[in-house]
N, C-alpha and C positions, 0 to 999 in steps of 0.2 A: 504494500500500500504506500503510495507516495502523495504528499501534499506539498504545498509551497512552503510549509513550515517544518517538515520532517519526513522521515521514511522508516518503514518497517523492513527488517531484513532477517534472514535466517543465516546463522553462522555455525559451521561445523568445526568442532574442536577435535582433532585426532588424538588418540591415546598417546600420552607423553609429549604432545605437541601444543601448538597454539593455533587459534583461528583469527582471521583478520577481517576488518571492514574498513573501507575507504570513505564511509559516510562522514560528513562534517557537520558541525553545528556547535551549540553551546549546552545541549542537554542530552544525556544518555540514560536509557532505562533498560533493564533486563525485563522483558515482557513475559518470557516463558523459559523456565529452567527447572531441572529436577534436583538441584543442589546449588551450592555456592559457586560463583564464577569470579575469577580475578580479572578485573578490567584495567588495562594499561592504556592511558591516554598519551598519545605521541611517545615521549620517552620518560614519562613520570613513573613513580613507584606504583605497584599494583594496588587496587582497591577492591575489596571483597563485597560482592552484592548477591542478593538472592532475588528470585522472581518478584516482580512488582516493586523493586527498589531502583532508584535512579538518583542522579545528581547533576547539578549545573556546573559548568566549567567556565570560570572567568577567562576571557580571552579566546574561548572556543577551542576546537580541535579539528584535525583533518584525518587522523588515522586512529583506529581502535584495534587493540590486540586483546585476545581473550584466552584464558587457560583455566583449567580446574585445579584447585589446591592439591588434590591427590593424584593428578596426572591421568585421570580417567577420560575416556572419550565422551563427548556430549554434543548435542545439537540444541542450540538456544535460539530464541527470537529476541531481537533488540529493536528499540526505537531510538533513532538519533535525529537530531535537528535542533531547531530553535524553540519550539513549543514543547511543553511537558505533555506526556502521553496520558490520556484519560481512558482508563480501562473500565468498560461497562459490561464486560462479559460476566455471566453467571455460572460458569462451569467450575467444577471442583474435581480434581483428579487425585486419587489416593496415592500414597507413597508406594514405591516398589515393595513387593512382599514375597515371601517364600513359605511353602507348606513344609512343615517338619513332621514326618510320621513318627509315631510312638514305636519303639523297637520291640515291644511285647506283642503278643497275639491273643492273650487271654488274661482276664482279671481273676486271680486265685480266690478260692473259697474264703469268705470272711476277711477279705483284704480290701484296702483302699489304695488306688494308684494316684499319687499326688501330681498335679500339674500346677506348679507354683506361679508361672508367668514371669519368672526371674529372667532378667536380661542376660544375653549371652553373645559375646562377639559383636557382630554387626547388626544384631537384632535389637531394635530400640523399643518395641512394644508388641505384645501379642494382640492381634486384632480379633481372633476368634479361635474356638476349639470345636472340632467336629468329632462326634462319638457315634460309632455304629455298633449296635448289639447284633452280632452275627449268629448267636445261639438260637435254637428253636424254642427254648424255654428259659425262664429266669430273667429278672429285671436287673438293670444296672442303676444304682442310685447316684445322683449328683449331690455332693455335699460341700458345705463351706469349710473353712479352716477349723471351725469349732466342732465339726462333725455333724452339723444339723443338715437334714435332707431338704433340698429345695427343688429337686426335679427327678424324673425317672425316664430311662430309655428302655422301652419294652423290646421283646424279641423281634428281630427283623426291622427295627426302627433305626433311623439315623437322624441326629439333631445337630444343628450348628448353633453354638451360643457365642454371642459377641461379648467378650470380656477380656480384660488384661489381668484380672484378679485370679486368685487361687481357685481351682476346681478340683475336687476329689471325685474319682470314679470308683464307687464302692459296690462290692458284691457281697450280699448277705446270704446267698445260697450255699448249700453244702457241697457244691461242685463248681469247678471253674467255668466262667462264661467267656466265650470267644468274642473278641472285640477288635475293631480297627479304630484307632484314635490318631488324630493329627491336629497340630497347632499351626495356625496361619500367623506369621510374624511380619511386621513392617520392618524394613531395612533402613539403615542409616542414610544411604545414598539414594 
């Protein structure tokens, strides 16, 4: 998109490299990005911006250089020109995520399998937990950290519960109950 006061542009940043734009003006904004971006104006020191952040440059600029702090590849959208960018979009895109399967395959008799929601590595927050009761009989109970029951997964059922908090999957039967359980985690980048 181009107006007399600014232009929108897509910039590709290769892994371990930099992206460039020859747009000029007095205002730069990162319109779309999935993480922080370092902006270098002409030959100045890098300035870190996130999506929907921008700044005015006294005296203007003629060349923009972009890179990611961790060297990852990225595709970003920028606005550069003399006017500030007004974003009236109503979209929301969730952070990248990964499904992490439980390594077990059955909840033992009279046992509770704890899913704490504790952070691990590049996982910043659990978005949800999915529990499938694969047994032909026997319920799996969902309990809080105090052991109080708040839900049930009946034989053949699958539920997805959106929470980052503790979830215990409890079996009160006298036999093991086959289950498939996975946690969906939001990632840092």
